[in-house]
C-alpha positions as CSV (number, residue, x, y, z in Angstrom):
1,M,-0.1,-0.1,0.1
2,A,2.9,2.3,0.7
3,D,4.6,1.4,-2.5
4,K,1.3,2.6,-4.2
5,R,1.3,6.2,-2.4
6,V,4.8,6.6,-3.0
7,S,4.3,5.8,-6.8
8,V,1.4,7.9,-7.1
9,R,3.4,10.7,-5.5
10,L,6.3,10.5,-7.8
11,A,4.2,10.3,-10.9
12,V,2.4,13.6,-9.5
13,V,5.6,15.5,-9.2
14,G,7.3,14.0,-12.2
15,G,4.6,14.9,-14.1
16,R,4.6,18.4,-12.7
17,E,7.8,18.8,-13.6
18,V,8.0,17.0,-17.1
19,R,4.8,19.3,-17.8
20,A,7.0,22.5,-16.8
21,E,10.0,21.4,-18.5
22,L,7.8,20.7,-21.5
23,E,6.4,24.2,-21.3
24,G,9.6,25.6,-21.3
25,I,10.8,23.8,-24.1
26,G,7.5,24.6,-25.8
27,E,8.4,28.5,-25.1
28,A,11.8,28.1,-26.1
29,G,10.6,26.8,-29.5
30,E,8.3,29.3,-30.1
31,R,10.8,32.0,-29.4
32,S,13.3,30.2,-31.6
33,T,10.6,29.8,-34.4
34,Q,9.8,33.4,-34.2
35,R,13.4,34.3,-34.3
36,L,13.8,31.7,-37.2
37,A,10.5,33.2,-39.1
38,R,11.8,37.0,-38.6
39,G,15.1,35.8,-39.7
40,M,13.5,34.3,-43.0
41,D,11.0,37.5,-43.4
42,A,14.8,39.7,-43.3
43,A,16.5,37.0,-45.6
44,S,13.3,37.1,-48.0
45,D,13.3,40.9,-48.1
46,R,16.8,41.2,-48.9
47,T,16.5,38.6,-51.7
48,A,13.6,40.5,-53.3
49,A,15.5,43.7,-53.4
50,L,18.5,41.9,-54.8
51,Q,16.1,40.8,-57.1
52,A,14.9,44.0,-58.0
53,R,18.0,45.2,-58.3
54,I,19.1,42.6,-60.8
55,R,16.2,43.4,-62.8
56,I,16.6,46.7,-63.2
57,A,20.6,46.2,-63.6
58,A,19.4,43.7,-66.3
59,A,16.8,45.9,-68.2
60,A,19.6,48.6,-68.3
61,M,22.0,46.4,-69.7
62,A,19.6,45.0,-72.2
63,A,18.5,48.4,-73.0
64,A,22.4,49.9,-73.3
65,F,22.9,46.4,-75.6
66,A,20.0,47.1,-77.9
67,T,21.1,50.8,-78.5
68,G,24.4,49.8,-79.1
69,V,23.1,47.0,-81.7
70,V,20.9,49.6,-83.1
71,A,23.9,52.4,-83.6
72,M,26.5,49.7,-84.9
73,V,24.1,48.4,-87.4
74,R,22.9,51.9,-88.4
75,S,26.6,52.5,-88.7
76,G,27.3,49.6,-90.6
77,L,24.4,50.3,-93.0
78,E,26.0,54.1,-93.7
79,L,29.5,52.4,-94.4
80,V,28.4,50.0,-96.8
81,D,26.2,52.4,-98.7
82,S,28.8,54.9,-98.9
83,Q,31.5,52.4,-100.4
84,A,28.9,51.0,-102.8
85,K,28.1,54.3,-104.0
86,L,32.1,54.7,-104.2
87,A,32.0,51.6,-106.1
88,Q,29.4,52.2,-108.5
89,S,31.0,55.6,-109.6
90,I,34.4,54.1,-110.1
91,G,33.1,51.1,-111.9
92,T,34.5,48.4,-109.3
93,T,32.9,46.0,-106.8
94,V,32.6,46.7,-103.4
95,A,34.9,44.1,-101.9
96,S,37.5,45.9,-104.0
97,V,36.9,49.2,-102.2
98,Q,37.1,47.8,-98.7
99,T,40.5,46.3,-100.1
100,L,41.6,49.5,-100.6
101,Q,40.4,51.0,-97.5
102,W,41.9,48.5,-95.4
103,A,45.3,49.0,-97.6
104,G,45.0,52.7,-96.6
105,E,44.8,51.8,-92.9
106,L,47.7,49.7,-93.1
107,A,49.8,52.4,-95.0
108,G,48.7,55.4,-93.7
109,V,47.0,56.9,-96.2
110,S,43.6,58.4,-95.9
111,M,40.3,57.2,-97.8
112,G,40.1,60.3,-99.4
113,E,43.5,59.9,-100.8
114,I,42.4,57.2,-102.0
115,E,39.4,58.4,-103.6
116,Q,40.8,60.9,-105.3
117,A,43.5,58.6,-106.7
118,T,41.0,56.0,-107.9
119,F,38.7,58.8,-109.4
120,Q,41.9,60.0,-111.4
121,L,42.7,56.2,-112.7
122,T,39.3,55.6,-113.8
123,R,38.9,58.8,-115.9
124,R,42.5,58.8,-117.4
125,L,42.3,54.9,-118.2
126,S,39.1,55.8,-120.1
127,E,41.1,58.6,-121.9
128,A,43.7,56.2,-122.7
129,A,41.1,53.6,-124.2
130,A,40.3,56.1,-126.4
131,G,43.8,57.0,-127.5
132,S,44.4,60.4,-125.6
133,G,45.7,61.4,-122.4
134,T,49.0,61.4,-120.3
135,A,47.9,57.8,-119.2
136,V,48.8,56.3,-122.7
137,S,52.9,56.6,-122.5
138,A,52.9,55.6,-119.1
139,L,50.8,52.4,-119.9
140,Q,53.1,51.8,-122.8
141,R,55.9,52.2,-120.3
142,L,54.3,49.5,-117.5
143,R,53.3,47.1,-121.0
144,L,49.7,47.4,-119.7
145,S,46.4,48.3,-121.7
146,A,43.7,50.4,-120.4
147,E,41.2,48.0,-121.7
148,A,42.9,45.0,-119.5
149,L,43.0,47.4,-116.6
150,Q,39.4,48.6,-117.0
151,A,38.2,45.0,-116.8
152,L,39.7,44.6,-113.5
153,P,38.3,45.5,-109.9
154,V,40.2,48.5,-108.9
155,D,42.2,47.1,-106.4
156,E,43.9,44.8,-108.6
157,R,44.1,47.5,-111.3
158,I,46.4,49.4,-108.6
159,I,48.2,46.1,-108.0
160,A,48.8,45.4,-111.6
161,I,49.9,48.8,-111.7
162,R,52.2,48.6,-108.4
163,A,53.7,45.4,-109.9
164,A,54.8,47.1,-113.3
165,L,56.3,50.0,-111.9
166,E,58.5,47.7,-109.6
167,R,59.5,45.6,-112.5
168,F,59.9,47.8,-115.5
169,V,60.3,51.4,-114.2
170,P,63.6,52.4,-112.5
171,P,63.0,53.4,-108.8
172,A,63.8,57.3,-109.7
173,E,61.3,57.6,-112.4
174,R,58.6,55.9,-110.6
175,A,56.7,58.6,-109.4
176,A,56.7,60.6,-112.5
177,V,55.1,57.7,-114.3
178,A,52.4,57.3,-111.1
179,S,51.8,61.1,-112.0
180,D,50.7,60.5,-115.5
181,L,48.2,57.9,-114.2
182,F,47.0,59.3,-110.6
183,G,47.7,63.1,-110.8
184,N,50.5,64.7,-108.9
185,R,48.9,64.8,-105.0
186,A,47.0,61.8,-105.8
187,A,50.5,59.7,-106.8
188,L,52.0,60.5,-103.5
189,A,49.4,58.8,-101.7
190,F,49.4,56.0,-104.2
191,M,53.4,55.3,-104.3
192,R,52.9,54.7,-100.2
193,I,50.9,51.7,-100.6
194,D,53.1,49.2,-102.1
195,T,52.0,45.6,-103.9
196,A,52.6,43.5,-100.3
197,T,50.4,46.0,-98.6
198,L,47.5,45.7,-101.1
199,R,47.9,41.9,-101.1
200,Q,47.9,41.6,-97.6
201,A,44.8,43.7,-97.4
202,A,42.9,41.6,-99.9
203,R,43.6,38.5,-97.9
204,D,42.5,40.2,-94.6
205,V,39.2,41.6,-96.3
206,T,38.3,37.8,-97.1
207,D,39.6,36.2,-94.0
208,F,37.7,38.4,-91.3
209,G,34.6,38.0,-93.6
210,V,34.7,41.9,-94.1
211,A,34.1,41.8,-97.9
212,V,30.4,42.3,-98.9
213,S,29.0,40.8,-102.1
214,Q,27.1,42.7,-105.0
215,T,24.1,41.1,-103.9
216,D,24.4,41.9,-100.0
217,A,25.6,45.6,-100.9
218,A,22.4,46.3,-102.8
219,A,20.2,45.1,-100.0
220,I,22.4,47.2,-97.7
221,E,21.7,50.0,-100.0
222,E,18.1,49.1,-99.7
223,A,17.9,49.0,-96.0
224,G,19.5,52.3,-96.0
225,D,17.0,53.9,-98.7
226,A,14.4,52.7,-96.5
227,I,15.6,54.2,-93.3
228,A,16.1,57.7,-95.4
229,R,12.6,57.1,-95.9
230,L,11.3,56.5,-92.7
231,Q,13.1,59.9,-91.6
232,L,11.7,61.5,-94.3
233,V,8.3,60.6,-93.3
234,W,8.9,61.8,-89.6
235,Q,10.2,65.3,-91.1
236,G,6.8,65.4,-92.8
237,L,4.8,64.5,-89.6
238,V,6.7,66.9,-87.6
239,N,5.9,69.8,-90.5
240,Q,2.4,68.7,-90.4
241,L,2.1,69.1,-86.7
242,T,4.0,72.2,-87.1
243,V,1.5,73.7,-89.8
244,A,-1.4,72.7,-87.7
245,A,-0.1,74.2,-84.6
246,A,1.2,77.7,-85.9
247,P,-2.9,79.3,-85.9
248,V,-2.8,78.1,-82.5
249,L,0.3,79.5,-81.3
250,T,-0.1,82.7,-83.1
251,A,-3.5,83.1,-81.4
252,I,-1.9,82.6,-78.0
253,A,0.7,85.3,-78.9
254,D,-1.8,87.9,-80.3
255,G,-3.7,87.4,-77.1
256,L,-0.5,87.8,-74.8
257,A,0.5,90.9,-76.8
258,E,-2.9,92.3,-76.3
259,L,-3.1,91.6,-72.6
260,T,0.3,93.4,-72.1
261,R,-0.8,96.5,-74.0
262,R,-0.6,99.5,-71.8
263,S,-4.2,100.3,-72.5
264,G,-5.3,96.7,-71.2
265,P,-6.0,95.8,-67.7
266,L,-2.5,93.8,-67.4
267,G,-0.7,96.5,-69.2
268,Q,-2.2,98.8,-66.9
269,A,-1.3,96.7,-63.9
270,L,2.2,96.6,-65.2
271,G,2.5,100.3,-65.8
272,L,1.2,100.8,-62.5
273,L,4.0,98.7,-60.8
274,I,6.7,100.4,-63.2
275,D,5.7,104.1,-62.2
276,N,5.6,103.1,-58.5
277,I,8.5,100.9,-58.5
278,G,10.9,103.3,-56.6
279,R,8.2,104.0,-53.8
280,L,7.7,100.3,-53.2
281,M,11.2,100.0,-52.6
282,A,11.2,102.5,-50.3
283,I,8.5,101.2,-48.3
284,G,10.4,98.0,-48.4
285,L,13.6,99.2,-46.9
286,A,11.9,101.4,-44.3
287,F,9.9,98.1,-43.2
288,A,13.6,96.3,-43.1
289,A,15.1,98.9,-41.1
290,F,11.9,98.8,-38.6
291,M,12.0,95.3,-38.2
292,A,15.9,95.5,-37.9
293,G,15.5,98.4,-35.1
294,R,13.1,96.0,-33.1
295,W,15.7,93.2,-33.3
296,V,18.4,95.3,-31.9
297,A,16.1,96.5,-29.4
298,S,15.2,93.1,-28.1
299,L,18.6,91.9,-28.0
300,A,19.6,95.1,-25.5
301,A,16.7,94.6,-23.3
302,G,17.5,90.9,-23.0
303,A,21.1,92.1,-22.2
304,A,20.1,94.4,-19.8
305,A,17.8,92.2,-17.6
306,E,20.6,89.9,-17.6
C-alpha cells in the first residue's frame, strides 16, 4: 500500500516537472521559431530587393545592348552604303573598295586620298582607252593596256600597276609615271601603298569576313534607303504638326500681346507697378529698417535684464 502512495506521488511530482519542462521547451521553441521566422522574412526581403536590383540592372544592360546594336547596325549600313556608291562611281566592286580602304589604313593613307587616286585613275584610263591623255605613254612603259585594266576590280588594277612599276621602271622614275596615271597629288598617296600591303589587305578582307558581295551590298543600300524614307516620313509628320499648331500659337501670342498692352488691364497693372517701383522699394527698405531696429532693441533689453 505504501508502495502505491509513493508511486502515485512520484508520478504527480514527476508529471508536474515534466509538464513544466515541456512548457519551457515549448516557449523556447516558440521563441526560436519566431526568431527563425523573422530571420527568414528579413532574408526574403533582402532577396527580393536583390532580385529587384538585378532586374533593373538587367533591363538597363539590355537597353544599352539594344542601343549599341542599333547604333552598330546603322553605322554599318551607312559605311557599306557609302562604299557601294563609291564602287558604282568608279566601276568596281564593294569588296575592292573595302580592300583599298584597309590597305590605306595599313599604309597610313586616308580614304579621301584613295578616292581621289581611284577617280583620277578611272578617268585617265578612259582617256587612254580612247587614245588620248597622259596615261597612254605611262601604260606603254608599264606594258599594260587600258582595256585590260578597266576589266579588273580597282584594287587589282592598282596591284597590277604597282607590280609593273617595280618590274619595268627604275625607282627614280616611278613617281613621274605614277603621276601620269593618278595625278601629282594622288600619286604621292598611291606610292605609299606597295604591292605587299595591297595583297595583305585583300587577304584580310576575305579572311575576316569583311568583304560584301554585290547582292548583299544592294540589299544594304535598299535598307539604307528605307531608313532614309522613314526619316523623311517623320520629318513630314513634324511639319504637318507644326503647320497645324501655327494658328494656335499665333492666337496665343496675339492674345498675350493684347493683354500686355498698356491700354489693357494687365498693361495698366504693369505700368502702375513700374511707375511706383521706386516708392515700393522705399517702403520695403523702411520696413526692413524698422524690423532690424526692433530686433536690436530686443537684444539690448535681454542683455539689460541679465
